[in-house]
C-alpha positions, 0 to 999 in steps of 0.5 A: 599814545606813544607811538614808535618813534623808528621804523623797525628794520627787517633784520630786527622784526626777524630776530624778534621772529626768529624763535617762532619756528616749528621744531621738529619732533623727535621720536626713536624706534620701539625696541619691541615693535619698532614702530616710531614713538615719542621718547620716555612713553610706552608704545601705543601700538605694544604698551611696552617701554624699557623692555617691560610691558606697562599697557594692555592695548587690547583692554585700551582698544576694549573700552574704547570701543565699549565707549563710541558704541554708548554714545552713538 
């Protein structure tokens, strides 16, 4: 079985792990309600995307409550 012939230095070890750091999550403000949202996605609180209503939030909440009632 192959074994390393030389010890890996801390510098080369850290260079190998340089891309393991966590990246900051980028958010933007919703144009309508001002809540932070992920870019290129509809707002979770008001359901708008690029100034247009795309998701019916009330309908989504009702569906979620019905689902939880069926489970319990």
